[in-house]
C-alpha positions as a printed NumPy array, in Angstrom:
array([[  0.   ,   0.   ,   0.   ],
       [  1.276,   3.437,  -0.943],
       [ -0.063,   6.838,   0.046],
       [  0.1  ,   9.96 ,  -2.115],
       [  0.255,  12.247,   0.918],
       [  2.208,  12.069,   4.161],
       [  0.647,   9.705,   6.671],
       [  0.879,  12.361,   9.365],
       [ -1.172,  14.69 ,   7.156],
       [ -3.796,  11.994,   6.566],
       [ -4.082,  11.187,  10.272],
       [ -4.654,  14.857,  11.061],
       [ -7.163,  15.306,   8.226],
       [ -9.259,  12.216,   8.981],
       [-12.473,  13.094,  10.777],
       [-15.477,  10.879,  11.455],
       [-18.119,  12.148,   9.03 ],
       [-21.758,  11.285,   9.679],
       [-23.536,  13.695,   7.307],
       [-22.91 ,  13.143,   3.574],
       [-24.   ,  15.078,   0.49 ],
       [-25.335,  11.977,  -1.36 ],
       [-22.674,  12.285,  -4.097],
       [-21.235,   8.926,  -5.136],
       [-17.55 ,   8.255,  -5.749],
       [-16.427,   8.89 ,  -9.308],
       [-15.334,   5.893, -11.374],
       [-11.6  ,   6.461, -10.875],
       [-11.838,   6.846,  -7.101],
       [-14.1  ,   3.828,  -6.81 ],
       [-11.682,   1.793,  -8.936],
       [ -8.729,   2.715,  -6.706],
       [-10.705,   1.725,  -3.633],
       [-11.744,  -1.596,  -5.169],
       [ -8.119,  -2.346,  -6.089],
       [ -7.139,  -1.773,  -2.459],
       [ -9.887,  -4.074,  -1.187],
       [ -8.713,  -6.766,  -3.592],
       [ -5.146,  -6.286,  -2.346],
       [ -6.208,  -6.541,   1.297],
       [ -8.281,  -9.657,   0.641],
       [ -5.413, -11.287,  -1.228],
       [ -2.602, -10.518,   1.201],
       [ -4.143, -10.712,   4.668],
       [ -3.692, -13.782,   6.832],
       [ -6.916, -12.972,   8.655],
       [-10.059, -14.897,   7.847],
       [-11.809, -11.764,   6.599],
       [-13.333, -10.327,   3.419],
       [-13.569,  -6.637,   2.623],
       [-16.538,  -5.799,   0.402],
       [-17.827,  -2.65 ,  -1.285],
       [-21.545,  -1.906,  -1.168],
       [-23.069,   0.417,  -3.757],
       [-26.699,   0.981,  -2.858],
       [-29.538,   2.519,  -4.799],
       [-30.442,   6.101,  -3.801],
       [-32.7  ,   6.039,  -0.778],
       [-31.93 ,   2.417,   0.075],
       [-29.775,   3.405,   3.012],
       [-32.75 ,   5.068,   4.683],
       [-35.373,   2.56 ,   3.654],
       [-33.625,  -0.713,   4.288],
       [-30.241,  -0.594,   5.972],
       [-30.597,   1.931,   8.705],
       [-27.757,   3.315,  10.759],
       [-30.021,   4.336,  13.627],
       [-29.667,   7.965,  12.592],
       [-25.892,   8.023,  12.926],
       [-25.255,   8.322,   9.173],
       [-27.173,  10.48 ,   6.693],
       [-26.823,  10.841,   2.921],
       [-24.386,   7.963,   2.288],
       [-25.188,   5.155,  -0.141],
       [-21.727,   3.589,  -0.551],
       [-20.037,   1.582,   2.183],
       [-17.093,  -0.716,   2.819],
       [-17.603,  -3.597,   5.244],
       [-15.374,  -6.19 ,   6.882],
       [-16.877,  -9.689,   6.904],
       [-15.109, -11.753,   9.537],
       [-15.132, -15.513,   9.885],
       [-16.87 , -16.482,  13.133],
       [-13.787, -18.457,  14.165],
       [-11.485, -15.428,  13.791],
       [-10.681, -13.644,  17.06 ],
       [ -7.882, -11.272,  16.047],
       [ -9.65 ,  -7.924,  16.427],
       [ -6.313,  -6.162,  16.787],
       [ -5.156,  -7.102,  13.289],
       [ -8.522,  -6.239,  11.77 ],
       [ -8.413,  -2.836,  13.462],
       [ -4.998,  -2.253,  11.896],
       [ -6.196,  -3.204,   8.412],
       [ -9.433,  -1.239,   8.639],
       [ -7.575,   1.904,   9.717],
       [ -5.22 ,   1.456,   6.756],
       [ -8.339,   1.367,   4.595],
       [ -9.687,   4.529,   6.262],
       [ -6.387,   6.376,   5.72 ],
       [ -6.296,   5.222,   2.093],
       [ -9.799,   6.638,   1.584],
       [ -8.675,   9.887,   3.225],
       [ -5.756,   9.953,   0.784],
       [ -8.315,   9.836,  -2.058],
       [-10.222,  12.778,  -0.594],
       [-13.018,  10.531,   0.67 ],
       [-14.657,  10.845,   4.093],
       [-15.392,   7.888,   6.369],
       [-16.766,   6.978,   9.788],
       [-15.974,   3.864,  11.802],
       [-19.198,   1.995,  12.647],
       [-19.071,  -0.918,  15.061],
       [-22.511,  -1.231,  16.603],
       [-24.545,   1.64 ,  15.211],
       [-25.928,  -0.091,  12.129],
       [-28.454,  -2.79 ,  11.293],
       [-26.132,  -5.782,  10.897],
       [-28.818,  -8.055,   9.484],
       [-29.818,  -5.63 ,   6.744],
       [-26.224,  -4.679,   5.939],
       [-25.28 ,  -8.353,   5.914],
       [-27.882,  -9.155,   3.28 ],
       [-26.537,  -6.42 ,   1.004],
       [-22.92 ,  -7.433,   1.582],
       [-23.529, -11.12 ,   0.972],
       [-22.494, -12.344,   4.408],
       [-21.989, -16.107,   4.426],
       [-23.241, -18.455,   7.129],
       [-19.797, -18.683,   8.718],
       [-19.276, -14.901,   8.742],
       [-20.447, -11.825,  10.607],
       [-19.945,  -8.1  ,  10.068],
       [-18.159,  -6.291,  12.918],
       [-17.141,  -3.145,  11.03 ],
       [-18.567,  -0.835,   8.377],
       [-17.69 ,   2.609,   7.088],
       [-19.555,   4.875,   4.698],
       [-17.366,   6.261,   1.895],
       [-18.404,   9.561,   0.393],
       [-18.226,  13.314,   0.721],
       [-19.297,  15.396,   3.672],
       [-22.164,  17.826,   3.495],
       [-21.146,  21.44 ,   4.023],
       [-23.478,  21.819,   6.979],
       [-23.633,  19.203,   9.733],
       [-26.953,  18.057,  11.112],
       [-27.829,  19.205,  14.622],
       [-27.741,  15.497,  15.559],
       [-24.124,  15.15 ,  14.465],
       [-23.036,  18.393,  16.107],
       [-24.66 ,  17.336,  19.377],
       [-23.19 ,  13.846,  19.22 ],
       [-19.658,  15.092,  18.575],
       [-19.93 ,  17.369,  21.597],
       [-21.369,  14.574,  23.75 ],
       [-18.507,  12.145,  23.104],
       [-15.876,  14.881,  22.841],
       [-15.04 ,  13.734,  19.316],
       [-12.528,  16.514,  18.732],
       [-10.834,  16.111,  22.107],
       [ -7.896,  13.865,  22.931],
       [ -6.374,  12.898,  26.248],
       [ -3.15 ,  14.727,  27.157],
       [  0.224,  13.05 ,  26.832],
       [  0.523,  12.613,  30.588],
       [ -2.533,  10.32 ,  30.56 ],
       [ -1.347,   8.118,  27.702],
       [  2.44 ,   7.825,  27.587],
       [  4.849,   6.897,  30.376],
       [  8.607,   6.791,  30.781],
       [ 10.334,   3.998,  32.681],
       [  7.45 ,   3.211,  35.02 ],
       [  3.74 ,   3.822,  35.383],
       [  4.179,   6.825,  37.657],
       [  6.407,   8.869,  35.352],
       [  4.701,  10.611,  32.438],
       [  6.62 ,  10.77 ,  29.158],
       [  6.767,  14.45 ,  28.265],
       [  6.661,  15.559,  24.641],
       [  9.982,  17.354,  24.904],
       [ 11.618,  14.123,  26.122],
       [ 10.138,  11.829,  23.48 ],
       [ 12.956,  12.488,  21.014],
       [ 12.593,  10.948,  17.561],
       [  9.324,   9.28 ,  18.571],
       [  7.527,  12.489,  19.5  ],
       [  5.581,  12.638,  16.226],
       [  4.952,   8.881,  16.277],
       [  3.304,   9.062,  19.691],
       [  1.356,  12.182,  18.779],
       [ -0.144,  10.343,  15.788],
       [ -1.196,   7.533,  18.15 ],
       [ -2.812,  10.135,  20.402],
       [ -4.835,  11.513,  17.477],
       [ -6.266,   8.116,  16.515],
       [ -9.993,   7.329,  16.439],
       [-11.422,   4.892,  18.978],
       [-14.781,   3.485,  20.024],
       [-16.755,   6.31 ,  21.679],
       [-13.455,   8.217,  21.756],
       [-12.334,   6.288,  24.854],
       [ -8.673,   6.274,  23.732],
       [ -7.813,   3.087,  25.669],
       [ -4.198,   2.843,  24.501],
       [ -1.338,   3.365,  26.937],
       [  2.341,   3.212,  26.034],
       [  5.165,   2.567,  28.48 ],
       [  8.662,   3.389,  27.218],
       [ 11.404,   1.34 ,  28.846],
       [ 14.909,   1.911,  27.591],
       [ 14.386,   1.871,  23.803],
       [ 11.263,  -0.311,  23.719],
       [  7.669,   0.915,  23.541],
       [  5.193,  -1.382,  25.301],
       [  1.563,  -1.036,  24.223],
       [ -1.143,  -1.685,  26.836],
       [ -4.929,  -1.681,  26.797],
       [ -6.785,   0.081,  29.6  ],
       [-10.333,  -1.217,  29.276],
       [-13.379,   0.905,  29.965],
       [-16.413,  -0.408,  31.792],
       [-19.026,  -1.722,  29.4  ],
       [-16.446,  -2.602,  26.752],
       [-15.826,  -6.293,  27.317],
       [-14.666,  -8.747,  24.693],
       [-18.154,  -9.825,  23.543],
       [-18.615, -11.084,  19.998],
       [-16.01 ,  -8.641,  18.735],
       [-13.401,  -7.033,  20.987],
       [-13.823,  -3.416,  19.908],
       [-11.21 ,  -2.064,  22.323],
       [ -8.613,  -4.565,  21.114],
       [ -9.614,  -3.297,  17.671],
       [ -8.565,   0.147,  18.931],
       [ -5.121,  -1.291,  19.713],
       [ -4.814,  -2.142,  16.029],
       [ -5.571,   1.479,  15.157],
       [ -2.835,   2.635,  17.551],
       [ -0.367,   0.167,  16.029],
       [ -1.265,   1.312,  12.522],
       [ -0.622,   4.966,  13.334],
       [  2.576,   4.124,  15.224],
       [  4.106,   1.902,  12.55 ],
       [  3.164,   3.966,   9.493],
       [  4.429,   7.179,  11.1  ],
       [  7.662,   5.52 ,  12.211],
       [  8.147,   4.195,   8.69 ],
       [  7.563,   7.647,   7.217],
       [ 10.164,   9.136,   9.57 ],
       [ 12.72 ,   6.417,   8.832],
       [ 12.461,   4.888,  12.31 ],
       [ 12.906,   1.182,  11.699],
       [ 11.566,  -1.409,  14.082],
       [  9.209,  -4.322,  14.543],
       [  6.324,  -5.427,  16.754],
       [  7.142,  -8.336,  19.068],
       [  5.616, -10.116,  22.051],
       [  8.135,  -9.821,  24.872],
       [  8.605, -12.573,  27.458],
       [  7.981, -12.375,  30.255],
       [  5.202,  -9.953,  29.4  ],
       [  5.539,  -6.598,  31.175],
       [  2.93 ,  -5.933,  33.852],
       [  1.102,  -2.714,  34.622],
       [ -1.638,  -2.761,  37.259],
       [ -4.938,  -3.855,  35.671],
       [ -3.899,  -2.956,  32.137],
       [ -3.588,  -5.663,  29.47 ],
       [ -0.246,  -6.048,  27.754],
       [ -0.673,  -6.058,  23.969],
       [  2.66 ,  -5.909,  22.144],
       [  6.031,  -4.122,  22.042],
       [  7.697,  -1.975,  19.394],
       [ 11.434,  -2.673,  19.318],
       [ 13.537,  -0.218,  17.273],
       [ 16.212,  -1.695,  15.033]])
């Protein structure tokens, strides 16, 4: 996958758009998106299919339903996951790559995990008996004026707000915040993690820097258990995507590894470690 623009620019530009102007993607943009979906389906080791849904005008309102969260969109991309697949982290990574690719094309998106009619969407996407649909995003162009519903919702969840560095990143131990001015080469990398989207904007990622390694942890929120699909582990995939792509852009080589013994941090769940090379 290649981006035309800097990843840091795309991360900053991406906003969850819920009100669309009903304009469909032009043929060239749609073709580029379909090529990406084919590439993802071909290369991923996950038991997942990415599908494009092009609905008739009005069908979104009449049949699918997004419980009022999305208006004006008639084109969507969905992830169809095999019921035996449990790797929400990897799917979160791939789906965020897809979202950034769409942003690179000038297309707006919005992560949808539970705010859509899965049965109706599933029928349109051709979900097989052994599959289910954990994730969907509309793909289209934002309307100039947001609905009152969207404006209110963004304020309610604090969509444009992010936790400060001192709440997310730590240096050496859990009691010592990692300050921006001490983050060195990884300052931009961590900032791009901080700007990432997450379910209900909970921002559950925490990173503990020890020596040169960056340990990623999940701090779960009440009401966000594993369930059918672990949406907060999905958020860890988003954090990893932003971290790795930004590091790559800045020439900071490294790899994700599971360290043993796994580092411990109160009630937080250890996820994975970035080890620079």
